[in-house]
C-alpha positions in Angstrom: 5.2 23.5 12.0 5.2 19.9 13.3 6.0 19.1 16.9 9.4 17.7 17.9 7.8 14.7 19.5 6.3 13.3 16.3 3.3 12.2 18.3 1.2 13.1 15.3 2.2 9.8 13.7 0.6 7.8 16.5 -2.8 9.4 15.6 -2.3 9.1 11.8 -1.5 5.4 12.2 -5.2 4.8 13.0 -6.1 5.5 9.3 -4.3 2.3 8.3 -5.7 -0.1 10.8 -8.4 -2.5 9.9 -11.5 -0.3 10.0 -13.7 -0.2 13.1 -16.3 2.3 14.4 -13.4 4.1 16.1 -12.4 5.4 12.7 -15.3 7.8 12.8 -13.9 9.5 15.9 -10.2 9.2 14.8 -10.8 10.7 11.4 -12.0 14.1 12.7 -9.1 14.1 15.1 -6.6 13.6 12.3 -8.4 16.4 10.3 -8.0 18.8 13.2 -4.3 17.9 13.6 -3.7 18.4 9.9 -5.5 21.7 9.9 -3.3 23.0 12.7 0.1 21.6 11.6 -0.2 20.8 7.9 -3.0 22.9 6.3 -1.8 22.2 2.8 -2.8 18.5 3.2 -6.4 19.2 4.0 -7.7 19.2 0.4 -6.4 15.7 -0.2 -7.3 14.4 3.3 -10.9 15.6 3.1 -11.7 13.1 0.3 -10.7 10.2 2.6 -12.3 11.8 5.7 -15.7 12.3 3.9 -15.6 8.7 2.9 -14.7 7.4 6.3 -17.4 9.4 8.0 -20.2 8.5 5.7 -19.5 4.9 4.6 -21.0 1.8 6.3 -18.4 -0.1 8.3 -18.9 -3.3 6.2 -18.0 -1.4 3.0 -15.0 0.2 4.6 -13.8 -3.3 5.7 -14.3 -4.5 2.1 -12.4 -1.6 0.6 -9.5 -2.0 3.1 -9.2 -5.7 2.4 -9.2 -5.3 -1.4 -6.7 -2.5 -1.1 -4.1 -4.1 1.2 -4.9 -7.8 1.3 -7.1 -9.8 -1.1 -6.4 -8.7 -4.8 -4.2 -6.1 -3.1 -3.3 -2.8 -4.9 -0.4 -2.4 -2.5 0.8 -3.7 0.8 1.3 -2.2 4.2 4.5 -4.1 5.0 7.2 -1.5 4.1 10.0 -3.9 3.8 8.1 -5.9 1.2 7.2 -2.7 -0.7 10.9 -1.8 -0.9 12.6 -5.2 -1.2 9.9 -7.6 -2.4 11.0 -11.2 -1.8 14.7 -10.3 -1.8 16.7 -11.7 1.2 17.4 -8.1 2.3 13.8 -7.9 3.5 14.6 -10.6 6.1 17.5 -8.7 7.4 15.5 -5.5 7.5 12.7 -7.3 9.5 15.3 -8.5 12.0 16.5 -4.9 12.5 13.0 -3.5 12.7 12.0 -6.2 15.3 15.0 -5.2 17.4 14.1 -1.5 17.3 10.4 -2.3 18.1 11.4 -4.4 21.1 13.9 -1.8 22.3 11.2 0.9 22.1 8.6 -1.3 23.8 6.3 -0.9 20.9 3.7 -3.7 20.8 3.3 -4.9 17.2 0.3 -7.2 17.8 -0.3 -9.7 15.0 1.3 -7.6 12.3 5.0 -7.6 11.3 7.4 -5.0 12.7 7.6 -3.3 9.3 3.9 -2.9 9.0 3.0 0.8 8.3 0.9 1.0 11.5 3.8 -0.4 13.6 6.3 1.9 12.0 4.2 5.0 12.6 3.6 4.1 16.3 7.4 3.5 16.6 8.4 6.9 15.4 7.5 8.9 18.5 9.4 6.3 20.6 12.7 6.6 18.8 15.2 8.6 20.9 18.0 8.6 18.4 17.3 11.4 16.0 19.8 10.2 13.4 18.1 6.8 13.3 14.6 8.5 13.1 15.7 10.6 10.2 17.1 7.6 8.3 14.0 5.5 9.0 11.9 8.3 7.6 13.9 9.2 4.4 15.4 5.8 3.6 12.3 3.6 4.3 9.0 5.4 4.9 9.1 8.1 2.2 10.4 5.8 -0.6 7.9 3.1 0.4 5.0 5.6 0.4 6.0 6.8 -3.0 6.1 3.3 -4.3 2.7 2.6 -2.9 1.3 5.7 -4.6 2.6 4.5 -7.9 0.4 1.5 -7.7 -2.7 3.8 -7.7 -1.7 5.3 -11.1 -4.7 5.0 -13.4 -2.9 3.0 -16.1 -1.6 0.5 -13.5 -5.0 0.2 -11.9 -6.6 -0.5 -15.3 -4.0 -3.1 -16.2 -4.3 -4.8 -12.8 -8.0 -5.1 -13.1 -7.8 -6.6 -16.6 -5.2 -9.1 -15.4 -7.2 -10.2 -12.4 -10.4 -10.6 -14.4 -8.5 -12.7 -16.9 -6.7 -14.8 -14.3 -9.6 -15.4 -11.9 -12.6 -14.7 -14.1 -13.6 -12.5 -11.1 -16.0 -9.6 -10.9 -14.0 -6.9 -9.2 -15.5 -4.1 -7.1 -15.4 -0.8 -9.0 -13.1 1.8 -7.6 -14.5 4.8 -5.8 -15.4 7.8 -8.0 -12.1 9.4 -7.2 -10.1 6.2 -7.5 -9.4 3.9 -4.6 -10.0 6.0 -1.6 -7.0 4.9 0.5 -4.7 6.7 -1.9 -5.8 10.0 -0.4 -4.7 8.8 3.1 -1.4 7.5 1.8 -0.8 10.8 -0.1 -1.6 12.8 3.0 0.8 10.7 5.1 3.5 11.2 2.4 3.0 14.9 2.5 3.3 15.0 6.3 6.6 13.1 6.2 7.9 15.2 3.4 7.2 18.3 5.5 8.7 17.0 8.7 11.8 15.6 7.1 12.3 18.0 4.2 15.8 19.1 5.2 17.1 15.5 5.7 19.6 14.3 3.0 18.8 11.0 1.4 20.2 8.5 -1.1 18.8 8.0 -4.5 16.6 4.9 -4.9 19.2 2.8 -6.5 21.3 3.0 -3.3 18.5 2.3 -0.9 19.0 -1.4 -0.4 22.5 -1.3 0.9 21.9 1.9 2.9 18.8 0.6 4.7 20.4 -2.6 5.6 23.2 -0.7 7.3 21.0 1.9 8.9 18.0 0.1 10.2 19.7 -0.9 13.4 20.5 1.0 16.5 23.2 3.7 16.2 24.4 2.7 19.7 25.5 -0.7 18.4 27.4 0.7 15.5 25.0 -0.3 12.7 23.9 3.1 11.8 27.0 3.5 9.6 25.9 5.4 6.5 25.0 8.7 7.9 28.2 10.4 7.0 28.0 8.9 3.5 24.8 10.6 2.5 24.9 12.9 -0.5 23.8 16.5 -0.1 20.4 16.1 -1.8 17.4 16.6 0.5 13.8 15.6 0.6 11.8 18.2 -1.3 8.2 19.2 -0.3 
């Protein structure tokens, strides 16, 4: 059973930072945490952990860049994952920036909706209702969308399009598919476990709901809590 402080997300955020030698220390720490709190995730996580522990840093940097930046499979900015270029993303970013500042969470050079910054924000959120809504209305749907991009047919189509468009020689995927999908799936499983009893809206309602709920409940912007249907996040 997960802790009530959600400090585990601070540790798991390190998996999605630009790789450094620190990852070789942080990965076993994440594995130990998962073994203690979320043992069902270990089979998935070990595939990422083995790669992180035995891959040269320059190769990890290259895979990270090709996964999340250049020729990206998916992106780490959750607002973009959910809203794309829609104007609602701008409103969402404003709300997230306010919450990050209120919590005193330093975002560095990344945007306030970057996955790392959202994960490090979670243990700092005092308002449980806001935390629940951030998890089930933003993070879980975004992680599911990210995982869809690693589908074999989508990966194959993407590779063909890039080769045709850029006449580029693309790096072959890892033998188990792009390795970061195992880190993303592990994180999704952790969120699903922690917030499994929290009701959520169906995806078609997410845009309006997130825009109303991403602000602070104390200023009256967390207005859709009472409108949620009875459906809950399932493990």
